[in-house]
N, C-alpha and C positions, 0 to 999 in steps of 0.2 A: 504494500500500500504506500502511495506517495505521501510524503509529509505535506501538511497544509502550509501554505505560505503565511508569514506573519500578517496580521491585519494592517491595512493601510489607515493610518490615523491622520486626520486633517481637521482644521477648523472650519467654521461656516455651517451651512445648513446640514441637517441630519434627518433621521426618520421622523422627527417631530416637526420638521419644516424649518422655516427661517427663525432663528432666535430673536426675541424682542430686543435683547441687549446682548450683542455679540462681541465679546472680548477675545474670542478664540481665533479670529482671523486677523492678519496684520494689514488689511487693506486700509486705505486712507479714510479716516472718519469724516473728513471734510467733503467727501465726494458724494455721488460720482461727479467727475469733471464734466461740466455742461457741454463744452465743445466736443469732447471725445464721445460723450453719450449721443449727441446729435449725429456725429459722423457714423457711428455704428448703426443707429436707427435708420439712417438714410442709405446705408449700403445696399447695393443692387445684388440681392441674393438670387436673381434669376439667371446670372451669368457666371461662368467659370472665371476665376482670376487668371491673369497671365501666369502660365506655369513656371516661368522663370522669375517672376516678380521683379522685372527689370526696373520699373520706376520706383517701386518701394525700396529696393536695395540701393538705388542711387541716392534717394532721400536719406536713408539711414546712414549711408557712408558719408554723405555731406555733413550730417548732424554730428558725427563723431570725428570727422576729419581724416578718414581713411579711404583706401581704394575700394570701389564697389566689389571687387573680387574677394575681399576679406569678409563680406557679409554672408552669413548662412541663416536663412529663415527656418523657423521651427514651429510646429503646431502648438507647442507650449514649452515651458522650461522642462517639465517632466518628460515630454517627448524627446527633447534634445539629450537629457540625461541618459535615457535608455539607448538612444541612437549612438552617442559617442562611446558608451560602455560596450555596446555591441561591436563597434569599430575596433576598440582596444582589444576585445576578446578575439576577434578575427585576425588581428595582427600577432596573436600569440601571447597576449598579456595574461597574467595569472593572479595579480594582486592589485587591489584598489585601496588607496588610502583616503579615509574620510576623517573629518574632525571628530573629536570625542563627543561633542554635542552638535548635532547637525540634522538637516532635513532627511527624512527617512528614505527618500527615493534614491539617494546615492548608493546606500547599501542594498536596497531592494533590487536595483538594476544589476549590481554586481552579483548578487546571489542568483538572480535569474539566469545569468550567463555562467554560473559555476565558478565565479572568481572569489578569491579569498579577500575578506575585508579586514583591514588593519588600520591602526592609528599612527603608525610611524612611517615616515616618508621613504627611508632607504629601501631599495629594491622594489618599490611600487612601480607599476606600469601606467597607472592612471591616478592622479592626485586631485582631490576636490578641495577647494578653498571657498570660503564665503565671507565677504566683507562689505558692509557690516554683516555680522554672522547672525544666524538664527539657531537657537532661541535666545541667545544672550545679548544680541544687538551691539556687539563690540568689534574690536579689531581681530583679524585673523593673524596670529603671529606664532612662530617667526615666519619670515619669508622661506618657502620650501626650497631647500637645496635638492632639487628633484632629478638632477642629472639629465638623462634622456627621456624621462617619463613625460607623458602628456599631462599638462596641468590646466585645470579649468577653474577660473575665478567666477563664482556665482555673484552677479551684481544686482540681484533682485531688489535689494534694499538700499542701494546707493541713492535713489531719488528720495528716500524717506529718512535719510540721515539728518538728524536735528541738531547735532553738535559734533565736535571733533573733526578730524580730517583723515583721509586714507593713509594707512601705513605703507601703501605700495606706491612706488614711484611710477611715472609714466613709462620709463624704460622697462620696469618689471612687468607692468600690465601688457606691454606690447610683445612680451615674450610668451604669453599664455593665451589660451582661449578665454574670452570674456562673454558671459551669458547674461542677457537682459530680458526681463519679463515685466513690462510696464503696467500690467493690469492691476497690480496692487496699489501702485502709486496713484492710479486714476480711479480707484474704487470701482473697477469693472471686472471683477475676478471671474464672472461668468463668461467672459469673452476670452477665448484662449488664443494666445499668439506670443511668440518670442523670437529672438534672434541672437546669434552669436557673432562675435568678431574674431576672426582667426588671427593667430600670431603673425607678426611680420614675416617670420621665416616660412610660414605655411604657404606664402605666395609662390615660393619656388618648389613646393611639394604638390604639384598638380594632381598626382595620383591620390594623395591623401584627401584633398578636397573633393575630388571626384568620387572617391569611395564613400565619404560621408553623405554626399548628395545622393548616391545610388541607394543608400540604406533608407532614405526617406520615401514615403509613399508619394504618389502623385498629388499635387495640390495639398501640401501639409497645412497651408493656411487657407481658410475659406474667406468669403467676402467680408465678413464681420471682423475677422482677425486682421485682414489687410487694412480695413478702415481704422481699427484701433492703432496699429503701428504707424499708419500715415498721419493720423492726428497727433501722435506722440511727439513728432518732431516740429510741430507748429509752434511759433512764438507765443501765441495766445494760451496754448495749453501749458507751456513751460512757465508762463507768467502766473497762471492759476496755481500751478504746483508750488511755485515759490511762495505765494501768498498763503497757501494751505500749510506750509511748513511753519510759518509764523504762528498761525492759529494752533497747530499741533503742539508747538513748544509751550504755549500757554496752558493748553489742556493737560499736557503731561505734567507740568509743575503742580497743577491743581490736583490731579489724580494721585501723584506721589505723596503730596502733603496729606490728603485725606486718608489714604491707606496707612501712611505712617502713624497718624494719630490713632488709628484703630489697632495698631500693633503688628501690621504686616511688615515683613522683612523684604524690602525691595532692592534688588541688585541694580547697580548703575548700568546704563546703556546709552547708546548714541542715537537711538532710533525711536520710532513711534510704537515700540513695544519693549517689554522688559520682563524678567522673571521675578517672581515673588513667592514668598513662603507665607501662607495664611496662618493666623494665630489659632490654629485648631487645638483643642484639647487632645491629649495623647491618644485617647481611645478613638477619637474621630480621625486623627491624623493617620491611623493605621488603616482607615477605610476611605481613602481619598476618592475613589470612584463613586462611592455611595453619596458622599457629600456633594460632589460635582453634579451627580444626577439629581439630587434634591434641589440644588440651585436652578438647574435647567427646568425641571418639571414644576416646581413650586413658584419660581420667580421669573422664569423666562430668561435667565442669565446663563450664558455659556462661557466657560473658561477653558483654556487648553491645558490639559494635564501634561506636565513636562516629564513624566516617567519615561515615555518613549524616547525622549531626548537624553536619557541618562541622568535625570534629575528628579528622583522620587521624592514626594513630599512638597514639590514646587509646582507652580502653574506659570504659564506664559500669558501675559496680559497685554492686549493691544490698548493704545490710548484711544479712549472714546469720548464722545461729547459729554458735557456736564450732566445731562439728564440720566445717561447710562451710568455714569460714576455714582450719582446719588442713589440710583436703584441698587447698585452693588453694596454701597455703604449701608443702606436700609436693610439689606438682607443679612446684616451681621448677626442679628439675634438668632439666625438659623443654627448657629453652632456655639452659642454662649450658654 
């Protein structure tokens, strides 16, 4: 009998529907971005997109100041994670290095291809980095001395950095694959779409780029994903995003202050999310799933259990609007 794969744990909607107060997903609480939402709603779903995404790749390349040949579109960040893992496996890779606390799809993809998952860089064939990281929302350090390994820097939360600066130099980023998935920053997580920027050296490795393209299905991006990414590079959307970061900083300060006054132990982060340890009595702390379930069913509040991130007894909290914060604080008597 085959072993069942581990369950995929994510924030957001669940069997009960959309949570009334959702702290479990790291999407931008100021959204959705009006311009991006309008672009998606107006997308022509009656036509296939250009299978080569020529115009889209040119716009993304111009936005990042790179050659269009370095842009690889993907159906989503998860689709790219599985695709480049498959590519590494087909090249003879056997080991994948993931951060100790990280998005589960890195390891899920590795195990699906029979690759060994480890947390040390030496001898790895594929190395995953994420900055700002999830679930901790901080720097990925140290810079991986990965030798000939393929290194991917997951940049999903770069647009949602509220403080601090990158620990990676431009030269270091240009040596690795950079993965972008703007739907969280735009609060349009139901629209799937992502892209990667190949390392500068990959431009001379035509076979590698062609192999990654060949592993993708036809039209990995539908019309709505194209509209999302096309809107992403527009000045008005970037201006909205900058304004939203100002608001998120204010909301984050308020949320941290109120949780701290209630005895929550909140870890520092540079993003619109952070990990926290709720002040649960010891007998309840041993039953975190039951407590989280009670919050969800009795109060409509969903938090992200950080156990799957390697942080048992902790939750990951997104920064939410004041009304949601107040609802969470009001639920405090659930465990007192």
